[in-house]
PASEBA-1860 file (N, C-alpha, C; in nm, 3 decimals):
! residues 298
1> MKRHSLLY> 1.601/4.439/-1.756/1.409/4.445/-1.689/1.413/4.550/-1.757 ~ 1.347/4.632/-1.719/1.329/4.752/-1.795/1.329/4.745/-1.912 ~ 1.438/4.714/-1.995/1.408/4.695/-2.128/1.255/4.595/-2.208 ~ 1.278/4.466/-2.158/1.173/4.404/-2.123/1.035/4.484/-2.124 ~ 1.046/4.522/-1.994/0.885/4.548/-1.967/0.830/4.690/-2.072 ~ 0.935/4.832/-2.059/0.900/4.849/-2.188/0.849/4.841/-2.320 ~ 0.916/4.681/-2.375/0.837/4.625/-2.465/0.725/4.590/-2.513 ~ 0.695/4.527/-2.345/0.542/4.483/-2.334/0.421/4.605/-2.347
9> LLLFILLF> 0.484/4.722/-2.274/0.346/4.744/-2.267/0.349/4.871/-2.370 ~ 0.409/4.847/-2.461/0.460/4.893/-2.585/0.341/4.793/-2.665 ~ 0.398/4.741/-2.707/0.299/4.579/-2.748/0.166/4.617/-2.717 ~ 0.116/4.610/-2.537/-0.021/4.615/-2.500/-0.116/4.772/-2.531 ~ -0.037/4.871/-2.588/-0.070/4.966/-2.599/-0.121/4.944/-2.763 ~ -0.086/4.932/-2.846/-0.069/4.908/-2.985/-0.177/4.790/-3.026 ~ -0.125/4.668/-2.935/-0.286/4.568/-2.958/-0.459/4.633/-2.940 ~ -0.406/4.721/-2.817/-0.519/4.785/-2.776/-0.601/4.869/-2.848
17> FSEASHAQ> -0.509/4.941/-2.954/-0.549/5.086/-3.038/-0.615/5.035/-3.162 ~ -0.493/4.912/-3.197/-0.545/4.836/-3.302/-0.685/4.771/-3.282 ~ -0.731/4.764/-3.164/-0.799/4.670/-3.169/-0.940/4.717/-3.136 ~ -0.885/4.886/-3.113/-1.054/4.992/-3.076/-1.062/5.012/-3.200 ~ -0.930/5.066/-3.321/-0.972/5.082/-3.414/-1.088/5.013/-3.532 ~ -1.007/4.893/-3.548/-1.075/4.774/-3.577/-1.247/4.760/-3.556 ~ -1.257/4.780/-3.427/-1.404/4.730/-3.395/-1.475/4.836/-3.416 ~ -1.401/5.036/-3.408/-1.476/5.154/-3.462/-1.509/5.112/-3.623
25> NTGAYLIP> -1.421/5.040/-3.722/-1.414/5.006/-3.876/-1.532/4.955/-3.878 ~ -1.540/4.775/-3.829/-1.648/4.716/-3.856/-1.743/4.734/-3.716 ~ -1.697/4.722/-3.603/-1.878/4.739/-3.569/-1.852/4.611/-3.447 ~ -1.747/4.583/-3.502/-1.761/4.403/-3.411/-1.769/4.469/-3.240 ~ -1.774/4.343/-3.177/-1.735/4.315/-3.057/-1.762/4.170/-2.958 ~ -1.666/4.207/-2.913/-1.631/4.058/-2.766/-1.759/4.068/-2.671 ~ -1.805/3.947/-2.640/-1.864/3.924/-2.527/-1.790/3.776/-2.466 ~ -1.695/3.798/-2.335/-1.711/3.903/-2.271/-1.657/4.014/-2.296
33> RTVYVGDP> -1.649/4.152/-2.249/-1.554/4.275/-2.345/-1.403/4.198/-2.296 ~ -1.341/4.119/-2.229/-1.269/4.089/-2.211/-1.258/3.913/-2.208 ~ -1.161/3.858/-2.263/-1.134/3.765/-2.244/-0.992/3.682/-2.283 ~ -1.001/3.601/-2.090/-0.895/3.538/-2.141/-0.848/3.461/-2.169 ~ -0.716/3.369/-2.173/-0.684/3.272/-2.293/-0.744/3.142/-2.231 ~ -0.777/3.079/-2.286/-0.870/2.947/-2.222/-1.008/2.945/-2.213 ~ -1.094/3.105/-2.176/-1.260/3.158/-2.201/-1.289/3.100/-2.298 ~ -1.402/3.073/-2.326/-1.497/3.079/-2.419/-1.541/3.178/-2.471
41> AVLVFPLP> -1.537/3.243/-2.564/-1.595/3.393/-2.631/-1.683/3.379/-2.716 ~ -1.733/3.482/-2.777/-1.824/3.532/-2.886/-1.791/3.658/-2.934 ~ -1.714/3.643/-3.083/-1.738/3.778/-3.177/-1.817/3.833/-3.263 ~ -1.894/3.895/-3.205/-2.024/3.921/-3.290/-1.973/4.056/-3.444 ~ -2.055/4.003/-3.521/-2.009/4.104/-3.661/-2.163/4.148/-3.688 ~ -2.188/4.317/-3.643/-2.321/4.293/-3.691/-2.309/4.334/-3.876 ~ -2.425/4.356/-3.928/-2.438/4.311/-4.101/-2.559/4.400/-4.129 ~ -2.551/4.411/-4.267/-2.667/4.526/-4.282/-2.859/4.422/-4.265
49> ELSASTAP> -2.890/4.478/-4.280/-3.009/4.459/-4.249/-3.092/4.374/-4.370 ~ -3.188/4.242/-4.322/-3.245/4.258/-4.478/-3.329/4.294/-4.514 ~ -3.359/4.319/-4.698/-3.500/4.428/-4.752/-3.594/4.335/-4.742 ~ -3.707/4.407/-4.734/-3.856/4.418/-4.698/-3.938/4.286/-4.810 ~ -3.778/4.344/-4.949/-3.865/4.216/-5.057/-3.793/4.091/-5.064 ~ -3.655/4.017/-4.932/-3.679/3.891/-4.955/-3.711/3.785/-4.941 ~ -3.711/3.749/-4.984/-3.818/3.584/-4.971/-3.854/3.510/-4.833 ~ -3.933/3.473/-4.857/-3.991/3.436/-4.657/-3.853/3.315/-4.569
57> GSNADIVL> -3.812/3.234/-4.716/-3.770/3.107/-4.630/-3.658/3.170/-4.679 ~ -3.603/3.261/-4.731/-3.488/3.298/-4.715/-3.394/3.408/-4.622 ~ -3.457/3.387/-4.473/-3.406/3.489/-4.338/-3.371/3.324/-4.223 ~ -3.368/3.219/-4.289/-3.354/3.156/-4.204/-3.231/3.191/-4.141 ~ -3.182/3.123/-4.022/-3.050/3.132/-3.968/-2.942/3.037/-4.018 ~ -2.831/3.037/-4.073/-2.712/2.960/-4.080/-2.625/2.927/-4.012 ~ -2.611/2.799/-3.945/-2.510/2.755/-3.833/-2.418/2.684/-3.934 ~ -2.303/2.698/-3.900/-2.155/2.622/-3.914/-2.106/2.573/-3.780
65> APGAPNFP> -2.133/2.401/-3.845/-2.036/2.348/-3.701/-1.934/2.239/-3.742 ~ -1.880/2.192/-3.648/-1.729/2.127/-3.707/-1.709/2.032/-3.784 ~ -1.665/2.023/-3.940/-1.690/1.903/-3.979/-1.777/2.010/-4.052 ~ -1.793/2.122/-4.097/-1.851/2.134/-4.166/-1.755/2.212/-4.357 ~ -1.756/2.187/-4.415/-1.658/2.246/-4.592/-1.617/2.357/-4.543 ~ -1.687/2.448/-4.496/-1.634/2.538/-4.479/-1.595/2.638/-4.370 ~ -1.601/2.554/-4.277/-1.550/2.520/-4.108/-1.441/2.597/-4.107 ~ -1.359/2.740/-4.064/-1.248/2.737/-4.038/-1.137/2.681/-3.903
73> TDTDIDFH> -1.023/2.654/-3.972/-0.915/2.630/-3.833/-0.842/2.703/-3.843 ~ -0.772/2.711/-3.697/-0.646/2.726/-3.692/-0.538/2.699/-3.600 ~ -0.417/2.685/-3.570/-0.366/2.660/-3.454/-0.355/2.710/-3.332 ~ -0.447/2.804/-3.298/-0.398/2.858/-3.195/-0.539/2.884/-3.101 ~ -0.699/2.857/-3.254/-0.791/2.940/-3.195/-0.823/2.788/-3.215 ~ -0.940/2.759/-3.104/-1.060/2.688/-3.148/-1.198/2.702/-3.154 ~ -1.245/2.727/-3.285/-1.406/2.774/-3.354/-1.465/2.645/-3.295 ~ -1.606/2.704/-3.222/-1.718/2.564/-3.138/-1.827/2.578/-3.293
81> RIVLERRT> -1.816/2.709/-3.325/-1.932/2.747/-3.386/-1.933/2.903/-3.408 ~ -2.086/2.859/-3.581/-2.108/3.029/-3.661/-2.195/3.038/-3.682 ~ -2.256/3.092/-3.652/-2.384/3.140/-3.721/-2.413/3.295/-3.735 ~ -2.469/3.332/-3.824/-2.576/3.374/-3.943/-2.696/3.406/-3.895 ~ -2.698/3.512/-3.825/-2.834/3.526/-3.807/-2.933/3.648/-3.916 ~ -2.989/3.630/-3.973/-3.086/3.680/-4.064/-3.167/3.773/-4.016 ~ -3.177/3.893/-4.019/-3.355/3.946/-3.938/-3.351/4.104/-4.040 ~ -3.470/4.074/-4.036/-3.477/4.251/-4.071/-3.487/4.401/-4.059
89> SGSRLLIE> -3.438/4.364/-3.905/-3.412/4.471/-3.807/-3.214/4.455/-3.817 ~ -3.211/4.434/-3.875/-3.062/4.425/-3.815/-2.952/4.269/-3.835 ~ -2.883/4.205/-3.950/-2.792/4.091/-3.928/-2.704/4.140/-3.844 ~ -2.596/3.994/-3.817/-2.534/3.924/-3.771/-2.484/3.874/-3.748 ~ -2.329/3.807/-3.761/-2.258/3.726/-3.738/-2.178/3.662/-3.628 ~ -2.170/3.553/-3.557/-2.173/3.515/-3.447/-2.109/3.403/-3.456 ~ -1.962/3.418/-3.373/-1.834/3.312/-3.434/-1.834/3.280/-3.286 ~ -1.866/3.187/-3.253/-1.839/3.123/-3.078/-1.701/3.047/-3.168
97> FTAFVPGL> -1.588/3.047/-3.004/-1.405/3.051/-3.024/-1.336/3.053/-2.875 ~ -1.273/3.014/-2.890/-1.175/2.972/-2.759/-1.043/2.964/-2.845 ~ -0.950/3.058/-2.725/-0.762/3.112/-2.789/-0.708/3.081/-2.701 ~ -0.582/3.008/-2.698/-0.490/2.929/-2.629/-0.347/3.005/-2.625 ~ -0.402/3.168/-2.637/-0.218/3.219/-2.621/-0.284/3.436/-2.662 ~ -0.266/3.450/-2.569/-0.253/3.570/-2.551/-0.222/3.654/-2.708 ~ -0.332/3.783/-2.711/-0.269/3.897/-2.812/-0.332/3.954/-2.847 ~ -0.349/3.983/-3.002/-0.426/4.038/-3.111/-0.411/3.941/-3.230
105> LELPIIEI> -0.541/3.813/-3.176/-0.529/3.744/-3.257/-0.600/3.803/-3.439 ~ -0.569/3.723/-3.553/-0.643/3.758/-3.629/-0.692/3.566/-3.724 ~ -0.827/3.592/-3.720/-0.910/3.508/-3.745/-0.886/3.452/-3.891 ~ -0.878/3.353/-3.910/-0.916/3.318/-4.076/-1.036/3.329/-4.145 ~ -1.035/3.363/-4.254/-1.127/3.420/-4.363/-1.220/3.282/-4.368 ~ -1.313/3.367/-4.294/-1.485/3.315/-4.286/-1.634/3.301/-4.417 ~ -1.617/3.199/-4.411/-1.742/3.269/-4.614/-1.895/3.151/-4.507 ~ -1.988/3.220/-4.478/-2.086/3.125/-4.437/-2.259/3.237/-4.509
113> GGERITGA> -2.295/3.173/-4.587/-2.485/3.207/-4.593/-2.393/3.340/-4.781 ~ -2.280/3.376/-4.756/-2.270/3.450/-4.921/-2.250/3.549/-4.843 ~ -2.127/3.580/-4.726/-2.140/3.673/-4.687/-1.941/3.571/-4.622 ~ -1.856/3.672/-4.631/-1.729/3.669/-4.665/-1.671/3.795/-4.576 ~ -1.601/3.764/-4.479/-1.533/3.810/-4.360/-1.386/3.750/-4.362 ~ -1.337/3.912/-4.365/-1.191/3.910/-4.378/-1.105/3.993/-4.265 ~ -0.995/3.962/-4.241/-0.947/4.065/-4.125/-0.976/4.106/-4.017 ~ -1.078/3.945/-4.019/-1.170/3.993/-3.813/-1.073/3.943/-3.694
121> CAGISSII> -1.011/4.028/-3.593/-0.900/4.019/-3.510/-1.022/4.036/-3.352 ~ -0.962/3.897/-3.326/-0.982/3.938/-3.171/-0.874/3.949/-3.073 ~ -0.857/4.027/-2.993/-0.769/4.059/-2.866/-0.811/3.939/-2.731 ~ -0.745/3.937/-2.720/-0.706/3.793/-2.553/-0.602/3.800/-2.438 ~ -0.699/3.813/-2.369/-0.563/3.859/-2.219/-0.522/3.753/-2.147 ~ -0.372/3.821/-2.066/-0.386/3.666/-2.027/-0.344/3.686/-1.858 ~ -0.408/3.613/-1.789/-0.370/3.629/-1.614/-0.257/3.630/-1.584 ~ -0.109/3.589/-1.627/0.038/3.616/-1.607/0.025/3.752/-1.639
129> DPGKSGLE> 0.079/3.803/-1.515/0.188/3.970/-1.532/0.286/3.963/-1.659 ~ 0.223/4.043/-1.769/0.350/4.010/-1.897/0.469/4.083/-1.824 ~ 0.490/4.236/-1.746/0.569/4.271/-1.647/0.660/4.188/-1.616 ~ 0.667/4.028/-1.635/0.762/3.975/-1.543/0.854/3.941/-1.677 ~ 0.937/3.938/-1.659/1.093/3.892/-1.762/1.086/3.717/-1.834 ~ 1.066/3.642/-1.710/1.049/3.542/-1.741/0.928/3.410/-1.610 ~ 0.856/3.381/-1.714/0.763/3.289/-1.701/0.826/3.160/-1.618 ~ 0.736/3.158/-1.470/0.765/3.034/-1.368/0.713/2.933/-1.285
137> LSGPAPSL> 0.742/2.829/-1.242/0.597/2.813/-1.137/0.649/2.850/-1.013 ~ 0.599/2.850/-0.938/0.599/2.900/-0.774/0.739/2.791/-0.703 ~ 0.748/2.870/-0.590/0.791/2.765/-0.563/0.699/2.662/-0.455 ~ 0.812/2.499/-0.415/0.708/2.465/-0.384/0.673/2.484/-0.209 ~ 0.517/2.475/-0.172/0.473/2.552/-0.041/0.526/2.474/0.068 ~ 0.573/2.549/0.144/0.680/2.530/0.329/0.614/2.451/0.325 ~ 0.635/2.289/0.442/0.621/2.194/0.523/0.509/2.232/0.641 ~ 0.363/2.152/0.688/0.332/2.224/0.787/0.427/2.216/0.926
145> AIPGTALM> 0.468/2.264/1.020/0.563/2.203/1.129/0.421/2.139/1.240 ~ 0.358/2.016/1.242/0.318/2.005/1.326/0.409/1.905/1.423 ~ 0.339/1.946/1.582/0.429/1.863/1.689/0.451/1.724/1.696 ~ 0.521/1.717/1.749/0.555/1.479/1.694/0.593/1.453/1.585 ~ 0.545/1.588/1.478/0.631/1.471/1.315/0.748/1.410/1.295 ~ 0.858/1.475/1.338/0.937/1.422/1.326/0.972/1.313/1.404 ~ 0.910/1.342/1.562/0.921/1.233/1.635/0.886/1.069/1.542 ~ 0.725/1.100/1.529/0.764/1.025/1.418/0.780/0.968/1.329
153> IYGTMAVI> 0.822/1.019/1.223/0.935/0.985/1.097/1.079/0.973/1.155 ~ 1.123/0.970/1.236/1.255/0.895/1.288/1.210/0.775/1.333 ~ 1.054/0.775/1.406/1.042/0.665/1.466/1.071/0.548/1.383 ~ 1.000/0.541/1.315/0.918/0.482/1.218/1.077/0.433/1.099 ~ 1.148/0.578/1.068/1.302/0.500/1.023/1.373/0.431/1.087 ~ 1.320/0.444/1.282/1.426/0.321/1.315/1.398/0.202/1.307 ~ 1.212/0.257/1.365/1.211/0.050/1.302/1.160/0.018/1.236 ~ 1.206/0.076/1.148/1.261/0.009/1.011/1.408/-0.074/0.994
161> AFLIVLTL> 1.504/0.051/0.998/1.610/0.000/1.040/1.572/-0.102/1.138 ~ 1.587/-0.141/1.259/1.591/-0.242/1.326/1.519/-0.395/1.271 ~ 1.395/-0.358/1.221/1.318/-0.492/1.184/1.485/-0.565/1.032 ~ 1.495/-0.424/0.924/1.592/-0.502/0.839/1.673/-0.515/0.932 ~ 1.760/-0.529/1.052/1.942/-0.551/1.037/1.815/-0.715/1.090 ~ 1.689/-0.666/1.163/1.665/-0.830/1.238/1.644/-0.990/1.160 ~ 1.649/-0.893/1.049/1.589/-0.978/0.950/1.723/-1.064/0.865 ~ 1.832/-0.938/0.910/1.931/-1.011/0.851/2.019/-1.117/0.882
169> WFLLKGRR> 2.016/-1.063/1.087/2.063/-1.128/1.146/2.002/-1.248/1.183 ~ 1.846/-1.293/1.161/1.798/-1.434/1.178/1.860/-1.469/1.044 ~ 1.835/-1.433/0.917/1.895/-1.531/0.761/2.055/-1.612/0.835 ~ 2.137/-1.541/0.843/2.271/-1.522/0.850/2.309/-1.653/0.987 ~ 2.254/-1.554/1.119/2.279/-1.670/1.263/2.122/-1.743/1.322 ~ 2.018/-1.654/1.286/1.923/-1.666/1.324/1.813/-1.799/1.347 ~ 1.912/-1.890/1.218/1.784/-2.022/1.258/1.889/-2.073/1.342 ~ 2.031/-2.092/1.369/2.100/-2.167/1.463/2.062/-2.120/1.604
177> YLNSWIAK> 2.075/-2.069/1.641/1.991/-2.004/1.824/1.807/-2.081/1.802 ~ 1.762/-2.081/1.691/1.598/-2.050/1.719/1.626/-2.220/1.704 ~ 1.736/-2.320/1.641/1.704/-2.459/1.642/1.737/-2.457/1.793 ~ 1.813/-2.372/1.845/1.875/-2.461/1.984/1.798/-2.431/2.075 ~ 1.714/-2.294/2.083/1.626/-2.262/2.203/1.483/-2.377/2.166 ~ 1.434/-2.405/2.029/1.329/-2.510/2.029/1.402/-2.646/2.059 ~ 1.556/-2.659/2.066/1.582/-2.796/2.132/1.534/-2.819/2.262 ~ 1.578/-2.715/2.331/1.588/-2.707/2.472/1.477/-2.663/2.552
185> WKRWNLFI> 1.358/-2.620/2.424/1.197/-2.590/2.512/1.180/-2.711/2.476 ~ 1.185/-2.798/2.398/1.140/-2.933/2.379/1.182/-3.076/2.504 ~ 1.328/-3.024/2.557/1.344/-3.043/2.711/1.315/-3.076/2.729 ~ 1.286/-2.898/2.794/1.209/-2.883/2.907/1.086/-2.966/2.915 ~ 1.009/-2.935/2.794/0.864/-2.972/2.819/0.877/-3.151/2.860 ~ 0.940/-3.247/2.798/0.983/-3.334/2.822/1.014/-3.357/2.919 ~ 1.049/-3.364/3.005/1.092/-3.324/3.154/0.967/-3.355/3.236 ~ 0.931/-3.189/3.166/0.800/-3.194/3.225/0.697/-3.273/3.255
193> SVKVMEKR> 0.691/-3.324/3.163/0.547/-3.408/3.137/0.592/-3.574/3.206 ~ 0.709/-3.572/3.278/0.780/-3.709/3.315/0.720/-3.678/3.487 ~ 0.785/-3.513/3.523/0.746/-3.498/3.607/0.650/-3.528/3.706 ~ 0.543/-3.471/3.557/0.366/-3.462/3.583/0.325/-3.625/3.598 ~ 0.358/-3.684/3.534/0.345/-3.807/3.514/0.348/-3.875/3.663 ~ 0.457/-3.873/3.707/0.506/-3.939/3.800/0.460/-3.881/3.958 ~ 0.424/-3.764/3.929/0.349/-3.744/4.068/0.173/-3.778/4.075 ~ 0.137/-3.799/3.951/-0.014/-3.797/3.865/0.000/-3.992/3.948
201> LYKALLKG> 0.081/-4.063/3.905/0.076/-4.217/4.006/0.099/-4.203/4.105 ~ 0.177/-4.120/4.166/0.173/-4.082/4.350/0.008/-4.036/4.341 ~ -0.005/-3.999/4.283/-0.148/-3.975/4.400/-0.203/-4.045/4.366 ~ -0.246/-4.077/4.243/-0.334/-4.218/4.296/-0.293/-4.372/4.331 ~ -0.223/-4.348/4.370/-0.145/-4.522/4.509/-0.191/-4.401/4.626 ~ -0.207/-4.320/4.661/-0.223/-4.281/4.744/-0.368/-4.260/4.746 ~ -0.459/-4.265/4.664/-0.620/-4.269/4.659/-0.638/-4.414/4.667 ~ -0.534/-4.561/4.673/-0.555/-4.682/4.664/-0.603/-4.705/4.519
209> GNTREILD> -0.544/-4.688/4.433/-0.509/-4.717/4.306/-0.494/-4.845/4.275 ~ -0.521/-4.903/4.135/-0.471/-5.019/4.123/-0.307/-5.047/4.091 ~ -0.255/-5.123/4.156/-0.152/-5.112/4.211/-0.090/-5.183/4.036 ~ -0.165/-5.285/3.969/-0.088/-5.317/3.834/-0.130/-5.213/3.750 ~ -0.247/-5.170/3.702/-0.248/-5.052/3.638/-0.163/-4.946/3.654 ~ -0.096/-4.953/3.805/-0.015/-4.775/3.790/0.114/-4.842/3.709 ~ 0.129/-4.939/3.745/0.320/-5.024/3.715/0.258/-5.045/3.598 ~ 0.163/-5.063/3.460/0.122/-5.059/3.345/0.175/-4.868/3.262
217> KLSGEFRT> 0.120/-4.828/3.384/0.122/-4.708/3.327/0.340/-4.670/3.384 ~ 0.295/-4.673/3.424/0.437/-4.653/3.493/0.562/-4.676/3.366 ~ 0.562/-4.816/3.388/0.621/-4.922/3.236/0.615/-4.811/3.113 ~ 0.508/-4.762/3.060/0.485/-4.742/2.933/0.513/-4.557/2.939 ~ 0.490/-4.521/3.010/0.503/-4.362/3.016/0.715/-4.358/2.990 ~ 0.712/-4.407/3.101/0.868/-4.367/3.080/0.933/-4.447/2.975 ~ 0.873/-4.557/2.935/0.952/-4.619/2.806/0.929/-4.508/2.721 ~ 0.792/-4.435/2.675/0.795/-4.311/2.592/0.899/-4.241/2.638
225> FLSFFTGN> 0.964/-4.134/2.764/1.025/-4.084/2.792/1.173/-4.051/2.735 ~ 1.192/-4.243/2.761/1.322/-4.264/2.738/1.355/-4.279/2.534 ~ 1.261/-4.274/2.447/1.245/-4.307/2.355/1.228/-4.130/2.253 ~ 1.170/-4.075/2.335/1.257/-3.921/2.340/1.360/-3.829/2.362 ~ 1.374/-3.876/2.461/1.495/-3.893/2.515/1.642/-3.841/2.387 ~ 1.617/-4.034/2.383/1.742/-4.034/2.326/1.728/-4.073/2.184 ~ 1.619/-4.139/2.154/1.636/-4.146/2.014/1.531/-4.282/1.996 ~ 1.586/-4.363/2.069/1.520/-4.525/2.025/1.407/-4.538/2.053
233> NCRAMTAN> 1.391/-4.660/2.005/1.239/-4.671/2.029/1.231/-4.783/2.170 ~ 1.244/-4.726/2.300/1.289/-4.792/2.394/1.163/-4.919/2.453 ~ 1.035/-4.834/2.396/0.894/-4.923/2.445/0.911/-5.104/2.340 ~ 1.045/-5.090/2.269/1.029/-5.223/2.206/1.154/-5.330/2.308 ~ 1.247/-5.264/2.377/1.346/-5.283/2.407/1.348/-5.382/2.545 ~ 1.398/-5.465/2.552/1.424/-5.545/2.706/1.534/-5.502/2.771 ~ 1.528/-5.514/2.956/1.587/-5.474/3.015/1.702/-5.457/3.025 ~ 1.776/-5.616/2.970/1.854/-5.649/2.917/1.987/-5.487/2.809
241> ELERLSPE> 1.851/-5.499/2.669/1.909/-5.420/2.600/1.868/-5.271/2.662 ~ 1.817/-5.184/2.721/1.849/-5.089/2.819/1.903/-5.058/2.914 ~ 2.011/-5.173/2.944/2.158/-5.178/3.017/2.227/-5.099/2.876 ~ 2.251/-5.130/2.782/2.336/-5.108/2.678/2.313/-5.007/2.627 ~ 2.218/-4.857/2.647/2.131/-4.789/2.564/2.198/-4.681/2.476 ~ 2.269/-4.648/2.640/2.347/-4.547/2.606/2.462/-4.470/2.743 ~ 2.606/-4.475/2.686/2.716/-4.421/2.798/2.707/-4.304/2.871 ~ 2.552/-4.174/2.778/2.580/-4.080/2.890/2.491/-4.076/3.053
249> FDCIFLGS> 2.420/-4.197/3.090/2.386/-4.169/3.180/2.375/-4.301/3.203 ~ 2.320/-4.335/3.404/2.325/-4.481/3.412/2.223/-4.554/3.323 ~ 2.260/-4.617/3.260/2.216/-4.778/3.230/2.170/-4.881/3.285 ~ 2.236/-4.869/3.426/2.266/-5.035/3.501/2.112/-4.997/3.553 ~ 2.080/-4.843/3.597/1.958/-4.835/3.696/1.810/-4.880/3.606 ~ 1.807/-4.859/3.453/1.751/-4.875/3.401/1.689/-5.014/3.365 ~ 1.804/-5.049/3.318/1.779/-5.259/3.334/1.703/-5.285/3.510 ~ 1.752/-5.274/3.590/1.727/-5.306/3.738/1.631/-5.247/3.700
257> FFRRCDKF> 1.590/-5.139/3.706/1.405/-5.105/3.682/1.312/-5.124/3.676 ~ 1.353/-5.180/3.561/1.270/-5.276/3.435/1.237/-5.388/3.486 ~ 1.363/-5.472/3.512/1.362/-5.603/3.621/1.249/-5.606/3.680 ~ 1.251/-5.526/3.791/1.163/-5.496/3.911/1.043/-5.544/3.842 ~ 0.958/-5.440/3.789/0.901/-5.341/3.713/0.831/-5.449/3.633 ~ 0.851/-5.548/3.571/0.808/-5.636/3.492/0.749/-5.762/3.579 ~ 0.877/-5.794/3.669/0.822/-5.903/3.779/0.725/-5.849/3.859 ~ 0.710/-5.720/3.894/0.567/-5.698/3.981/0.383/-5.682/3.862
265> RFSGGSVS> 0.485/-5.709/3.693/0.372/-5.660/3.676/0.309/-5.794/3.583 ~ 0.406/-5.916/3.595/0.378/-6.042/3.536/0.418/-6.158/3.633 ~ 0.439/-6.134/3.757/0.520/-6.239/3.835/0.309/-6.312/3.878 ~ 0.195/-6.262/3.915/0.054/-6.258/3.892/0.038/-6.282/4.046 ~ 0.180/-6.241/4.104/0.067/-6.260/4.309/0.076/-6.083/4.247 ~ 0.010/-6.037/4.452/-0.014/-5.942/4.477/0.057/-5.826/4.452 ~ 0.084/-5.719/4.439/0.185/-5.622/4.409/0.123/-5.552/4.539 ~ 0.289/-5.547/4.662/0.282/-5.413/4.748/0.266/-5.263/4.740
273> TDDVFRLL> 0.210/-5.202/4.779/0.232/-5.069/4.790/0.388/-4.989/4.813 ~ 0.431/-5.029/4.895/0.571/-5.006/4.887/0.627/-5.032/4.811 ~ 0.627/-5.148/4.771/0.724/-5.173/4.582/0.662/-5.010/4.497 ~ 0.549/-5.012/4.472/0.542/-4.909/4.365/0.599/-4.733/4.374 ~ 0.590/-4.736/4.540/0.590/-4.584/4.619/0.765/-4.623/4.570 ~ 0.869/-4.747/4.626/0.994/-4.746/4.602/1.045/-4.671/4.425 ~ 0.964/-4.771/4.328/0.992/-4.733/4.163/0.925/-4.647/4.153 ~ 0.837/-4.522/4.218/0.851/-4.403/4.196/0.955/-4.275/4.248
281> ADLRVFVG> 0.995/-4.348/4.344/1.131/-4.277/4.384/1.227/-4.306/4.329 ~ 1.267/-4.421/4.258/1.377/-4.487/4.227/1.369/-4.359/4.095 ~ 1.230/-4.319/4.028/1.212/-4.240/3.879/1.271/-4.161/3.897 ~ 1.222/-4.082/3.993/1.185/-3.923/4.127/1.304/-3.883/4.093 ~ 1.433/-4.007/4.139/1.563/-3.952/4.183/1.636/-3.935/4.010 ~ 1.607/-4.085/3.909/1.693/-4.010/3.793/1.704/-3.959/3.701 ~ 1.583/-3.937/3.721/1.507/-3.801/3.610/1.608/-3.725/3.707 ~ 1.568/-3.639/3.774/1.637/-3.548/3.868/1.775/-3.530/3.838
289> TLEKPKRE> 1.841/-3.688/3.868/2.024/-3.682/3.829/2.055/-3.607/3.676 ~ 1.932/-3.674/3.573/1.971/-3.675/3.444/1.942/-3.542/3.405 ~ 1.865/-3.464/3.498/1.825/-3.326/3.428/1.945/-3.223/3.492 ~ 1.971/-3.257/3.590/2.132/-3.221/3.688/2.183/-3.117/3.583 ~ 2.297/-3.196/3.508/2.335/-3.191/3.429/2.355/-3.124/3.331 ~ 2.220/-3.122/3.260/2.195/-3.031/3.148/2.206/-2.871/3.226 ~ 2.130/-2.904/3.286/2.151/-2.721/3.380/2.205/-2.645/3.396 ~ 2.317/-2.772/3.441/2.489/-2.687/3.447/2.551/-2.614/3.330
297> LA> 2.518/-2.706/3.260/2.621/-2.687/3.103/2.506/-2.577/3.048 ~ 2.418/-2.582/3.059/2.273/-2.427/2.997/2.383/-2.303/3.070
END
């Protein structure tokens, strides 16, 4: 590493004295005095002044822009513009450029307005310390220690992992449990609806409602309940057909219940309130008996 540092130091001293010697010989100077890689700069060459006998139109400035036939090019230097200022008090050549490598760079031959500049050099500095043996990027900045960051990160990871596991479980087994829960909820809602119906008709009967209308609602809504419960269209079945509906519950009761209900509805005579109360009581007992085994199984 000491050998490399000494080599860079000797090279820098050589470039410095070479630039100083070249500037003394030509009188050229840089604007700004210290130019870094990538910075725009201007190299100024003082030229002899024009004689007093020069034609009036021949002292106009000459400008070379990119694309001109004699415009210089270089792989390490980007030339912007070259201006030849002609004055009777003293002419000068302005070379506007940007360099992309450090060191003493030799400019290509420049021809403009009858002038030919050769051997022009410019010393370019670098903000990187030349004494370092290797050029490399600095390491990443350390993370900021913010209170609660670890809890937030690990908590988020735990929630994401839980959601992934829950999704996998639902795809494998969750649908079966979900269908079971939906079926239980529908069954529970069905029993709630028939109980609410029975209480509503009971209150209507206590208030002196029309017994025939109450019987019509009782028969229709009870048949609707049985249709949802058994999966059969019980609204179109007779009492005899309801007796053979299903061996899972007391179908004999259903046949007897609907025979009495139809007798009261279609007899044409008056229906006593006590008869309707008995039908509502029988309905309450049947629904409770039908619901009890399912609760014990659950």
